[in-house]
Structure formats: C-alpha cells, structure tokens
C-alpha positions in Angstrom: -14.5 -24.9 59.6 -15.5 -22.7 62.6 -18.5 -20.5 62.4 -18.6 -16.8 62.9 -20.3 -17.3 66.3 -17.1 -18.9 67.7 -15.2 -15.6 67.4 -17.7 -13.4 69.4 -16.2 -11.2 72.1 -17.9 -11.6 75.5 -18.3 -8.0 76.6 -20.6 -6.5 79.1 -23.8 -5.0 77.8 -23.3 -1.3 77.0 -26.3 0.8 77.8 -27.6 3.2 75.1 -26.7 6.8 75.6 -30.1 7.9 76.9 -29.9 5.3 79.7 -26.4 6.3 80.8 -26.1 7.6 84.4 -23.4 9.6 86.0 -20.7 7.3 87.5 -21.3 4.4 85.1 -18.2 2.7 83.7 -17.1 3.4 80.1 -16.4 0.3 78.1 -14.2 0.6 75.0 -14.0 -2.1 72.3 -10.3 -3.1 71.8 -9.0 -2.1 68.4 -8.1 -5.0 66.1 -6.2 -5.2 62.8 -8.1 -6.7 59.9 -7.0 -10.0 58.5 -5.3 -9.8 55.1 -5.5 -12.9 53.0 -2.5 -13.0 50.7 -3.7 -13.4 47.1 -1.4 -14.6 44.2 -0.2 -11.8 42.0 -1.3 -11.8 38.5 1.5 -11.1 36.0 0.9 -8.2 33.8 1.2 -8.9 30.1 2.9 -6.5 27.8 0.7 -4.6 25.5 0.3 -6.2 22.1 -0.5 -2.8 20.5 1.3 -2.7 17.2 3.1 0.6 16.5 3.4 1.7 12.8 7.0 2.8 13.5 8.1 -0.9 13.0 6.9 -0.8 9.4 8.6 2.6 8.8 11.9 1.3 10.3 11.7 -1.8 8.2 11.2 0.0 4.9 13.8 2.6 5.9 16.3 -0.1 6.6 15.8 -1.7 3.2 16.3 1.7 1.5 19.4 2.3 3.5 20.9 -1.1 2.6 20.0 -0.6 -1.0 21.5 2.8 -1.1 24.8 1.5 0.3 25.0 -1.3 -2.2 24.1 1.0 -5.2 26.8 3.4 -4.1 29.5 0.9 -4.7 31.6 1.1 -7.9 30.6 -2.5 -8.8 27.0 -1.5 -9.0 27.4 0.6 -12.2 29.0 0.2 -15.5 31.4 3.1 -15.1 33.2 1.5 -12.2 32.9 4.6 -10.1 31.0 5.6 -7.0 27.4 6.6 -7.7 26.1 9.9 -6.4 24.5 9.4 -3.0 21.4 11.2 -4.1 20.9 9.1 -7.2 21.6 5.9 -5.2 19.1 6.9 -2.5 16.5 7.9 -5.1 16.9 4.6 -7.0 16.7 2.5 -3.8 13.6 4.3 -2.6 11.9 3.9 -6.0 12.7 0.2 -6.0 11.6 -0.5 -2.4 8.5 1.5 -2.9 7.9 -0.2 -6.3 7.5 3.1 -8.0 9.7 3.0 -11.1 10.8 6.7 -11.3 14.4 6.7 -12.3 17.1 9.5 -12.5 19.5 7.2 -14.5 18.5 4.5 -17.0 18.4 1.1 -15.4 19.9 -0.8 -18.4 22.5 1.8 -19.4 23.8 2.9 -16.0 23.6 -0.1 -13.6 25.7 -3.2 -13.9 24.4 -6.7 -13.5 25.2 -6.4 -9.7 23.3 -3.1 -9.5 20.3 -4.6 -11.5 20.3 -7.6 -9.2 20.2 -5.3 -6.1 17.3 -3.3 -7.7 15.4 -6.6 -8.5 15.8 -7.8 -4.9 14.5 -4.5 -3.5 11.6 -4.7 -5.9 10.7 -8.2 -4.8 11.0 -7.4 -1.0 9.2 -4.1 -1.3 6.4 -5.6 -3.5 5.7 -8.4 -1.0 5.9 -5.9 1.9 8.4 -5.8 4.7 6.4 -7.9 7.2 5.3 -10.5 4.5 8.9 -10.9 3.4 10.2 -11.1 7.0 7.5 -13.7 7.8 8.6 -15.9 4.8 12.2 -15.7 6.2 11.0 -16.6 9.7 9.2 -19.7 8.3 12.3 -20.8 6.3 14.4 -20.6 9.4 11.8 -22.3 11.6 11.0 -19.3 13.8 7.6 -19.2 15.4 5.3 -16.4 14.3 3.8 -14.7 17.4 0.8 -12.6 18.0 2.6 -9.3 17.5 4.0 -10.5 14.1 0.5 -11.7 13.1 -1.0 -8.3 13.8 1.6 -6.6 11.7 1.1 -9.0 8.8 -2.6 -8.4 8.9 -2.2 -4.7 9.0 0.3 -4.7 6.1 -2.3 -6.7 4.0 -5.2 -4.5 5.0 -6.8 -7.2 7.1 -8.1 -6.8 10.7 -8.5 -10.5 11.5 -5.5 -12.6 12.5 -6.8 -16.1 11.8 -5.0 -18.0 9.1 -2.5 -15.2 8.3 0.6 -17.4 8.3 -1.1 -19.9 5.9 -2.2 -16.9 3.8 1.4 -15.6 3.6 2.6 -19.0 2.5 0.0 -19.2 -0.2 0.8 -15.7 -1.3 4.5 -16.5 -1.6 3.8 -19.6 -3.7 1.3 -17.6 -5.9 3.8 -14.8 -6.4 6.5 -17.2 -7.4 4.3 -19.2 -9.8 2.9 -16.1 -11.5 6.4 -14.6 -11.9 7.8 -17.8 -13.4 4.9 -18.1 -15.8 5.4 -14.4 -16.8 9.2 -15.0 -17.2 8.5 -18.0 -19.5 6.2 -16.0 -21.7 8.7 -13.1 -22.0 11.6 -15.5 -22.7 9.8 -16.8 -25.7 9.8 -13.2 -27.0 13.2 -12.0 -25.8 15.1 -15.1 -26.9 14.4 -14.1 -30.5 16.6 -11.1 -30.3 19.0 -11.7 -27.4 21.5 -14.5 -26.3 19.9 -17.0 -24.0 21.5 -15.7 -20.8 20.5 -12.1 -21.5 17.0 -13.1 -22.6 16.6 -15.1 -19.4 17.7 -12.2 -17.2 15.5 -9.7 -19.0 12.5 -12.1 -18.7 12.9 -12.6 -15.0 13.5 -8.9 -14.3 10.5 -7.7 -16.4 8.2 -10.3 -14.9 9.1 -9.4 -11.3 8.9 -5.7 -12.1 5.5 -6.0 -13.8 3.8 -8.2 -11.2 5.1 -5.9 -8.4 4.0 -2.8 -10.2 7.6 -1.4 -10.2 7.9 -0.2 -13.8 11.7 -0.7 -14.0 12.9 -2.0 -17.4 16.1 -3.2 -19.1 15.4 -1.8 -22.6 17.6 1.3 -22.3 17.4 5.0 -23.2 14.4 5.6 -20.9 12.0 4.2 -23.5 10.2 1.6 -21.4 8.4 -0.8 -23.7 7.6 1.6 -26.5 9.3 -0.6 -29.1 6.7 -3.3 -28.4 3.6 -1.2 -29.0 2.6 -3.6 -31.9 3.6 -6.8 -30.0 0.3 -8.2 -28.7 1.9 -10.9 -26.6 4.2 -8.5 -24.9 1.5 -6.0 -24.1 -1.2 -8.5 -22.9 1.3 -10.5 -20.8 2.6 -7.3 -19.1 -1.0 -6.1 -18.6 -2.1 -9.4 -17.1 0.8 -9.4 -14.6 0.0 -5.8 -13.6 -3.7 -6.6 -13.1 -3.0 -9.7 -11.0 -0.5 -7.9 -8.8 -2.9 -4.9 -8.5 -6.0 -6.6 -7.3 -4.2 -8.4 -4.4 -3.9 -12.0 -3.5 -6.8 -11.8 -1.1 -9.2 -11.1 -3.9 -7.6 -13.8 -6.1 -8.0 -16.3 -3.3 -11.6 -15.2 -2.8 -12.3 -15.7 -6.5 -10.8 -19.2 -6.3 -12.9 -20.1 -3.3 -16.2 -18.6 -4.3 -16.1 -19.1 -8.1 -19.2 -16.9 -8.5 -19.5 -13.2 -8.2 -22.5 -13.4 -5.9 -20.6 -15.4 -3.3 -17.6 -13.0 -3.1 -17.0 -10.8 -0.1 -18.1 -7.2 -0.4 -14.4 -6.1 -0.5 -13.7 -8.3 -3.5 -16.9 -7.2 -5.3 -15.9 -3.6 -4.9 -12.3 -4.2 -6.1 -13.4 -6.1 -9.2 -16.2 -3.8 -10.1 -14.2 -0.6 -9.7 -11.2 -2.1 -11.5 -13.3 -3.2 -14.5 -15.1 0.2 -14.6 -11.8 2.1 -14.6 -10.3 -0.1 -17.3 -13.3 0.5 -19.6 -13.5 4.2 -18.9 -9.7 4.6 -19.3 -9.6 2.8 -22.6 -12.4 5.0 -24.0 -10.9 8.2 -22.8 -7.3 7.4 -24.1 -8.7 6.2 -27.4 -10.7 9.3 -28.0 -8.1 11.7 -26.7 -5.0 10.2 -28.5 -6.6 8.7 -31.5 -5.3 11.3 -33.9 -2.2 12.3 -32.0 0.7 11.6 -34.4 3.1 11.4 -31.5 1.2 8.7 -29.6 -1.6 6.5 -31.1 -1.9 8.3 -34.4 0.5 6.1 -36.6 -1.0 2.8 -35.3 -3.8 0.8 -36.9 -7.2 0.7 -35.3 -6.7 -2.6 -33.5 -3.4 -1.5 -32.1 -4.8 1.8 -31.0 -7.4 0.0 -29.0 -4.7 -2.4 -27.6 -2.4 0.5 -26.5 -5.3 2.5 -25.1 -6.3 -0.5 -23.0 -2.7 -0.9 -21.8 -2.5 2.7 -20.8 -5.7 2.4 -18.8 -3.9 -0.4 -16.8 -0.4 1.1 -16.3 -1.5 4.3 -14.4 -2.9 2.1 -11.7 0.6 1.7 -10.4 2.9 -0.2 -12.9 4.6 2.7 -14.7 5.2 0.9 -18.0 4.5 2.8 -21.2 4.1 1.9 -24.9 3.8 5.5 -26.0 5.7 8.7 -25.2 4.0 10.1 -22.1 5.5 13.6 -22.6 3.7 13.8 -26.0 0.2 13.1 -24.7 -2.4 15.8 -24.7 -2.9 17.8 -21.5 -6.4 16.3 -20.9 -4.9 12.8 -21.3 -2.2 13.7 -18.7 -4.9 15.0 -16.3 -7.0 11.9 -16.7 -3.9 9.8 -16.1 -3.3 11.8 -12.9 -6.8 10.8 -11.7 -6.1 7.1 -12.4 -2.7 7.3 -10.6 -4.4 8.8 -7.5 -6.9 5.9 -7.3 -4.3 3.2 -7.7 -4.9 -0.5 -7.1 -6.4 -2.6 -4.3 -5.6 -2.6 -0.6 -3.0 -5.2 0.4 -1.6 -5.4 -3.2 1.6 -4.2 -4.7 -0.1 -1.1 -6.0 -0.2 2.4 -4.5 -2.7 5.3 -4.5 -5.7 5.7 -2.2 -6.8 2.2 -3.4 -9.9 1.2 -5.4 -11.5 -0.1 -2.1 -11.5 3.4 -0.7 -12.6 5.0 -4.0 -15.4 2.5 -4.5 -16.7 2.8 -1.0 -16.8 6.6 -1.2 -18.5 6.5 -4.6 -21.1 4.1 -3.2 -21.6 6.3 -0.1 -22.1 9.4 -2.3 -24.6 7.6 -4.5 -26.5 6.4 -1.4 -26.6 10.0 -0.2 -27.9 11.3 -3.5 -30.7 8.7 -3.4 -31.7 9.7 0.1 -30.6 6.5 1.8 -29.8 6.9 5.5 -27.2 4.2 5.5 -24.5 3.8 2.8 -23.8 0.5 1.2 -23.3 -1.6 -1.9 -24.3 -5.1 -3.1 -26.8 -5.6 -0.4 -24.4 -4.8 2.4 -23.9 -1.6 4.6 -20.7 0.2 5.3 -19.8 1.0 8.9 -19.5 4.7 9.7 -15.9 4.1 10.9 -14.8 2.8 7.5 -16.3 5.7 5.7 -14.6 8.2 8.1 -11.3 6.4 7.6 -11.7 6.6 3.8 -12.5 10.3 4.0 -9.5 11.0 6.3 -7.2 9.1 3.9 -8.4 11.0 0.8 -8.2 14.4 2.4 -4.7 13.8 3.9 -3.5 12.4 0.5 -4.8 15.6 -1.3 -3.2 17.7 1.4 0.2 16.0 1.0 0.1 16.2 -2.8 -0.8 19.9 -2.6 2.1 20.7 -0.3 4.6 18.7 -2.4 3.4 20.4 -5.6 3.7 23.8 -4.0 7.3 23.1 -2.9 8.3 21.7 -6.3 7.0 24.7 -8.1 9.5 26.8 -6.1 12.5 24.5 -6.4 12.0 23.3 -10.0 11.8 25.1 -13.4 9.2 23.0 -15.2 5.6 23.6 -16.3 3.0 23.1 -13.7 1.3 20.1 -15.3 4.6 18.2 -15.5 5.2 18.9 -11.8 1.7 17.8 -10.9 2.0 14.7 -12.9 5.4 13.8 -11.3 4.0 14.3 -7.8 1.0 12.1 -8.3 3.1 9.5 -10.0 5.4 9.5 -6.9 2.6 9.4 -4.4 0.7 6.6 -6.3 4.0 4.7 -6.7 3.3 4.6 -10.4 6.5 5.5 -12.2 5.2 7.3 -15.2 6.9 10.6 -16.0 6.8 13.3 -18.6 10.6 13.1 -18.7 11.6 15.6 -16.0 12.8 13.0 -13.4 16.5 13.0 -14.5 16.6 16.8 -14.6 15.3 17.4 -11.1 17.4 19.3 -8.7 18.9 17.7 -5.6 16.1 19.1 -3.5 13.5 17.9 -6.0 14.9 14.4 -6.0 14.8 14.3 -2.2 11.3 15.6 -2.1 10.1 13.1 -4.7 11.9 10.3 -2.7 10.0 11.2 0.5 6.8 11.4 -1.5 7.3 7.9 -2.8 8.1 6.6 0.7 4.9 8.3 2.1 2.9 7.1 -0.9 3.9 3.5 -0.2 3.5 3.5 3.6 1.2 6.5 4.2 -2.2 4.9 3.5 -1.2 1.7 5.5 0.2 3.6 8.4 -2.8 5.9 8.5 -5.3 3.1 8.5 -3.4 1.2 11.2 -3.2 4.3 13.4 -6.9 5.1 13.0 -7.8 1.5 14.0 -5.6 1.6 17.1 -6.9 5.0 18.1 -10.6 4.0 17.8 -12.1 3.9 21.2 -15.8 3.5 22.3 -17.5 6.8 23.0 -18.1 7.4 26.7 -20.5 10.3 26.0 -21.9 12.1 23.0 -22.5 15.8 22.3 -25.9 17.2 21.3 -26.5 17.1 17.6 -26.7 20.3 15.5 -26.9 21.2 11.8 -24.3 22.5 9.4 -25.4 24.1 6.2 -24.2 22.3 3.0 -24.3 23.6 -0.5 
C-alpha cells in the first residue's frame, strides 16, 4: 500500500509574507475535491415500542363481537332481538370479567347466549394478548419481540425472557384448575339437576369463579345465596377466586421456592397483603353483620364465620355473594368499597389498583413514619420510579371514580351510597351490586360500561405508558422544600 509521501505535490517554496518582495510570483495551490469512501448503508429497524392502543383495540374488538352475537334472537330465551344497550353492557361485563348484569344470566339468555358469555369470560380473564398467544402457538405461528413485550406488559412483567413458556404453563394451569373446580361443583349440582344441566352449570361456575367474573346460572339475581350453608360450595368457590386473584406468576413462584423466605419481593407482598385483608375483612363483616337479621343473623356461629370469610374474598373482584348485599349495613358497604378498590394481584384476573400497589404504598408510608430515607419491605428497597407509578395510579383511579360518581348522581335517582358502591364495583371489575344495575338509565348503563372497560385496562395501560415515557434525566432542578401537614 502506498505511503502518504508518495502523494506529495512538488511545488516551489513559497516565501513567508514578511519576506515577500514586489514583483515576486504568486503561487496558488490547486483546489482538489476530497475523496469519499462509500460505506455500506445500515438498515434502520422499526421501533419496537409497544403502544397501549393495541390492547385497547383488542378488548374493544372482543366487546364488539360479543355485542353482535348477544343481539341475535338465538341468544335469548324470548327469541327476539336484545336491546343494543343491554347486549353491549353484558358483553363489556363479560370481557372485563366484572359480573354486573342488567338481565339475569340464567333467566334471560339461552344456551347459545350463555356460551357466548362463557367464551368472553375465558378470553377476557386470560387477557387479550395471552389468549392471542395461545392461538398463535396452536396454529404454529412464531411469537416475535413485539408480541413478547405485549405479553409481558399484560402480565405486569418488564422482562421478556421465558414469556412464551410462561403463557403455556399459565394456559395448562388455568385449564387444570377449572376442570378440578368443575368436578367439585358437579358432585354438588348433580344432586339436584339432570346430568347435562349439572355439567353445564359446573363448567360455567368454575370458569366464572376462577376468572373473577361473578356470572351465575342460578336465576333471579340471587347469586349463590341459596348455598350459604353449603360448606363445600363456599370453600370451593372461594379457593378458585383466591387462586385466580393472586396470579399465576405468584403461584409459580411458590412452587419454585417452596419457602416464604425464598420468594420474590412481589410474591411476598401479594401473599402478605392478601392474607391481611382476608383476616381483617372476616373480622369486620363478622362484627358488623353478626346480628343483622337480613344477612348473617339467622345463621349459626360457624356459618356466620364461613360467610364472613367468603365475603372478605368476593369484594376482591369475584362478585359472588351468599347474602343480600342490599341489606348490609352502611358501614359494611363502605368497607366493601375499600376492598373492591384494592382488588387482586397484578397480572391476575382481578381488578382494582392491585394488592402489589397497595402493599408497596403501605410499606412506603410505614418507612416514612419510621424516619427511613429509603422505602422498602422484607429486606429489599423500592425504586423511586415504582413508588411514583403507584401514586400516579391511585390518584388517577380516585379521580376517575370521583368523576363517574358525580355524573351518576345527576343521571340516576338512587341514594348516594348505592351509586358509590356501583361505581367502585365497576372500576374494580367486581360485580357486587346493591340491586340498582337493572334499573339504571341508558346513560347510566353506558357510563358503567365505560367504567368497567377503564377499570379492566386502565391500570395496565397506565403502567405501560409510564414505563415507555420514562427517560433518563439530562439535568435536574435545584431542590426546595414544600410544607407538609
């Protein structure tokens, strides 16, 4: 290869300016164009940023399909077209696994309509992206990076490693637990129904309970009140609700660790807060409704404890009830509202702000009261970003509920506590009601439908948006103090 000296230009020596004399020749260096070495162009990859709109479109499409199917005359027992508002409300409640109904599921819908509702519950409970991933796997389609990020976001996970395997295990776990639940319920329903009806009721109730839907086939809007002295029915339903509400991620962590001390911080918070709310809820309902002749009063002491325990489970998102909710005392209704607002675990079939968020904020508050600079729990510290996201979620949830309650107090003619209860039940995708759902106006039904949709997707979309918008700080402002208290 030639050296740089081989390309020197032989030009006469140019004297410096101070030695220049009049009449000397002026030498100019000829202009040359620089050499351009062509470099290979690097292909620009498309951004893999996941937009939350995909999840919104997915759930909206499911609701639209369910609405169209429930509109058909074959979907109800009367053989006539269903009101579009009622069909839309029912489809939204099923996809968002809420359980609020404007018509009784057993009395109004035909077998076809009940099958549509069951399918919407199953798809909505698993989640749109999880259900779509299962279909992709069945049809042999490859799961790309974009789909993996969406799956992780829908499950409340930020890492993408092993997500496809996790989805497969989740589908198997769901199927096995629902089949076990159906077998238990069949042993009970077969005593009072023909085999085919008992089998259908068992499958429907098992899927509805595990997915926190709250739909039932017992008729007359009575949920499972006729089984308030049936220990097997109550405990089996409660077990399905708890398993579906703590998420498969926690269940898998328990199976892998097998000891509480080895669990991840997230699993420890979910289990601790869930147990604390169950104990607290049982005690509050037992004390508040012990002498109420319309709820726990007529029952014996053991069944009072059993039903109080069950009603500390159901407000977490399932919507089943063994007592008349409208007959509960006002302070019991208010405490139920608090439980509905917390909900279940992130990545589960439950709604609410999630026990993960609630537990982290309680731990952060306790750390602040103890004067600790960094908040944490179980020997681990929380990142400031997670605490900020939790605070943003809670404040936006309270803001949404406040706006919905304000609007419903204008459009509906019910007492304020009933409207407040209905709104929190819709936002938490719970399904409990004081009985005002069928009597809502058209505007009220549409508002509650939107609230259910936001309650199901809102926390997930908000968390995903906050993660995507998080950027490293290029500069920081000077710190100053704000008075508190």
